[in-house]
N, C-alpha and C positions, 0 to 999 in steps of 0.2 A: 192789419190794424192791431191785432192782439200782440204781435211781436213788437211793434213800435211802442205800445203801451208798457210792455215788459221792460224794454230798454229805458224808457223814461223813469220808471220806478227804480230801476237799478242805478241810473245816474244820480237820482235824488238821494238814494241811500249812500252812495259813495261820497257825495258832497257833505252829507251829515257826518260821516266818519272822518272826512278830512277836517271838518270844522272842529270836531272833538280833539283830533290830534294836535291841531294848532293851539287850541286852548290849553291842552296839557303841556305843550312846549313852552307856552308863555308862563305857566305856573312854575315849571322847572327853572326857567331863566330867573324868575323872581326869587325862588328859593336859593339859587346859586349866588345871586347878588347879596342876599342876606348872609349867607355863609362866608363869602369873601370879606364882608364888613366885620363879622365875628372873628375871623382869622387875623385880620389887621389889628383888632383890639387886643387879642391874646398875644400877638407878637410884640406890641408896644409894652404890655405888662411884663413879658419875659425880659425885654431889654432893660426895663427899669430895675427889675430884680437882679439882673446880672451886674448892672453898674453898682448897686448897693452891696452885693456880695464881694465884688472886686475891691471896693473901697474898704470893706470891713476886714479883708484878708491881707491888706498891705502891712508890711513889716512895721511893727510898733517902734517907737523911738527906743534906743538903747537906754537901759537904766544907768543911773550914775554909778561909777566905779566905787568899790569900797574904799573907805578912808583908811589909808595906811600911813603910819607915822614912824619916825625913828630911822633905824639903819636900813630897813627895806626900802623906805621911801627915798632915801638919799642914794642908794645904789641904783634904783630904777631911774631917777632923775639924771644921774651922772653916766648913764649908759652911753656907749658910742653911738653917734648918729650915722645913719646910712650914708654912704658916699654919694655926693652929688656931682653932676656933670659940670665942668667949668663953664662960666657964663659966656666966655668968648668962643667956646667950641662950636664950630659950624658943622651941621649935618650935611654931608655931601648928598645931593640928589642924584638918583640914578640917571645916567646919561640916556638921552633919547635914542631909541633904536633908529638906525639909518633907514630911510624910506627909499622907494624906487626899486627897480629891477636890478638884482645883482648879476655880475657877469658869471658865466660858467667857469668852473675850475679849469686851468690850463693844462693840468697834468693828465686829463682824460684823453684816451686814445681818440683820434679824430677820424671820422668817416666823411670824406669830401665828395661832393657831387657838383658837376658843372653843367648848367643848363643854358644852351646857346641856341637861339632861333635859327632855323635853316632858311626861312623865307620871310618876307615882309608880310605882316598881318594886314596891311592896307592894300598893296598892289600885287603882292605875290612875288616880287623881285628877289633874286638870290645874291645880289651884290650888297653885302651888309658890312658895316664897320662898327666896332665896339664904341658906344657912346657913354656908357655908364656901367658900373658893376654894383649889384645889390647883394650884400652878404647877410645871411641869416644863420643864427646859432640857436640850436634847439637841443635839449637834453634827450638823448636817444639811449636805447637799451637793446642789448642782444642777450637773450636768455641763455643762461649757462647750459652747457651741453653735458649730459651724462654719456660717457663713452665706454667702450669695451676695449680693454687693452689685451692684446694677444702677444705673448712672448714665445717665439719659436727658437729653440736652442738646438743647434746641430752638434752631434757627437762625431768627432773625426778620429780616424785611426792613423797613427804615424807610420809612414812607409819605411822608416829606418828601424824602429824598435817594435812596431806593431801595437803599441799601447793606445788606448782610447782616451780622448780628452773632451770634456764638456764644460763650457763656461757656466759660472754661477748666474742665476736669474737676477732680475732687477730687484731692488729692495722691496720688502713686504712688511707689514706691521707685525705679523706673526706667522708661524708655520701653517702652510696650506690655507692661507687666508683667501676669502672670497672677494676681498676689496684691496685697493692699493693704499699706500700711506697718505696720498693726497686726498683720496675719497674719505678716509677716516677723519682726517683733519677738517675737511669740509663738514662732515656730519657732526663732529663735536662743536664746531663753530656755530652751526645752525641750532643745536640743542641748548648750549650753555651760554653762548654770547648773545645770540638773537632771541633766546628763550622761546624757541619754536617747539611746541609739544610734539612728541613722537608720532601721534596719530596724524598730525598735519603733514609731517615730513613723509610719512608712509603714503598718505593720500596723494601728495604731490608727485612722489615717485611713481605711483600707480597710474597717474594721468599721463606719464611719459612712457608707459608701457614697461615699467620695472616693478613687478610684484614682489614685495618682500614682506615676510610675516613679522608681526610685532615682536615675537620672541627672538627673531634674528636681529632686529634693531636693538633690543635690550642687550643681547650678547655682544654687539659691537661696542656699546657703552661700557660693559664690563671689561672688554679687551682694552679699551682706551684707558680705563682706570688702572689696569695692571701695568700698562706701558708707562703711565705717569707716576706710578708709585715711587720709582727711584728719585724723580725730581722732588716729589712731595716729601719723601723721607729726608733728603738733603736739606730742604727748607726747614723742616722740623728740627733737625740737629742744629742748624744755624740759629733758629729762634731760641732754643734751650741754651745756647752758648752766648746769647746777647745779654745786655745789662737791663733791658726793659722790654716788657711785652704787655699787651692788653688783650682781654678776652671777653667775649659775650656769646650768648647762644639764643636759639629760638627753637620752638617746637615744630615738628614736622610729622604729618600722617604717613605711616608706612603700611603697605599691604603685605601681610605675612601669610603664607599659605596655612590653611587649616585653622585660622583664627576667625571668629565670627564677625569681628569688626576691625577697623584700622587701628594699628598700634601707634601710640604716642611716642615717637622717637625724639631725638634731640640733636641738632646740628650746632657745633661749637666753632667759633672763629678765634684763632690766635694770630696776632699780628704785631709788627713793630713798624718803623718808618719805611722799611725796605721789603718786608716779606709778609705774606698772609697765607695761613694754612687752615683749611676747613676739615673738620673731623666729625664723624657721626658716632653717637653713642645711643644705645637703646634706652638708658635710664640716666637720671641725674644723680649718680652715686658718688658720694664724696671720696670713697676709697679709690675710684678710678682716676679722679682728678689728682689726688695725692700721688699716686704711682706715676701718673703721666708727667707731673711737674717736679718730681723728686730731683732730677739733675739740674734744675734751674736755680741760678743764683743771681738775684737782681730784684727789680721792682716790678710788681704785678698790679695792673689796673683792672679791677673787676668789680662786679656788683657785690653788695653786702649779703651774700648767701652763706648759709651755715656750712655748705660743703667745702668752702675755701678755708674754714677755720684751721684745720689741721695743716694746710699748706703754709699758713703764716705762723703757726705755732712752732714750727721747727726753728725759726729765727734766721733762716737762710734766705727768706723771701720777704721783701718789704711791701707792706700793704699800701696801695694807693687807691682810695675810694673814688667813686664816680660822682661828680658834683651835679650831673644832670638829674639824678633821682631826687636830690635835695631841692633843686630848683623847681622840680615838678610838684613837690609837696607844698612849697610856698605858693605856687601858682594856684593849686587846688584850694588852698586855705583863704584865698582872696575873697571868696564869697561870704565867709563868716567872720574873718578878722582882716579886713582890707588894709588897715594902717600897718599892723604888725607884719602881715604877709608881704606887703610891698617893701617894707623896710628890710626884712630878711632877704628877699629876692634881690634887692639892690646891692647887697654885699657880694652875692655870687655873681651878679652881673658885672660888678667892678673887677672881680677876678678874671672873668672871661675877657673883659676889655683889655686888661694888661697883657693877657696871654695873646690876644689878637695883635697887639702892638709888637710883641716879640716875634710873632710869625711874619709880620710885614718887614721887620728888620732882618729877618733871616737868621736869628740867633740859634745856635746849636751848642751842645755840650756845656762846657764851663760858663760860657757867656750866657746861655739860657738859664742856667742855675743861678748865676749872679743876679740876673734880671728878676727872677722869681723871688729870690730872697730879699731883694731891695724894694720891690714894688708890691708883690702879692702877699708876702708874709705879714707885713703890718695890717693889711686888710683882713687876713685870716685871724690875727690876734684880736682886732676890734670886733670881728664877727663872733668870736668865742665869748668875749666879755658881754656883748649884746645878748647872746643866747642865755648866758648865766643870769643877767638882770631880768630878762623877760620871763624865763621859765621858773623864777623863784616864786614859790607859793605865796599868795597874798599880795602880789604886786598890783599896782593900779590898772595894768593892762590885762590882767587875767593870765592864767596858765596857758602857754602856747607851746604845743609839742607836736 
């Protein structure tokens, strides 16, 4: 009886504790509801403040341009207007891409398989006649094979004179090479045409059981560059002998031994319509460019960099600026001077339009020069007058440079 009474007292105490916990939970739920209501009110206030701030920071209307009279006003009003597209000119819409499954190229080597049943699937009979043929074409691949070429050369002695004769071995890219010419060509194609990093090529070869060190792969690239230097040198001589070339460059990070960080090198491209030569320089030194282009006599299209000043100062090279940079400046200025920037960009756009027409007509040489003089030169003159009128201090549109 004493144990039963103790259990009753313990149960009563647990019920009282449970009741207290439920009451506390109810109070917490009520507090949470009040907090949610407060958060909603604060969120609404923040949204109203944000709308007010956004409306206050909107761009104010532009102030009226200064009043300009006399010669400056007349020059600005008579400035050439930006070229407009003809009203009847139709913009060709891009052709819709063909839909459906395209046939596989016919030049691919064909691997044929013929599957003919030996017995009837219904009764098991073997007397079968061809009733229909179902052809399926699928793109298939056979992974390229890395092979080992062994050349065994026999040395023979002449019975008549006793002299020994050994035939020359098969062609190799360089003396005592570890690879064949075909393998080196495959390697250069993977690296520079497919842009496969050397570590991936190395990993792919390792998966085929061909372990090659990274230093070995780099030495193969150096060997390939040495073999192609003759072709590259010939192309460079042909570029210097041409009447026109264009050049541009880009920075490249170069790892130099014993330097704490990567060196900022520079890769230059020199090209014309037939040739392209890439050259590496450690710096953008003007003396290097002057020495490199000293034999050139013609027109050079390049960026407006000070390192080309001495190249054009000789008078033997005609400077041809790049209009893409000027068009980029007008495009960037559309945020602050939309009307003037759009007008200036329209002049350059018209020049590019006429140049595109000449390309579609296939004009070259004197015919291309005549087309440019007839159609592009008037646009350039109007563009120059437009710039003079717009950039004159005190004009109604403000200084635009």
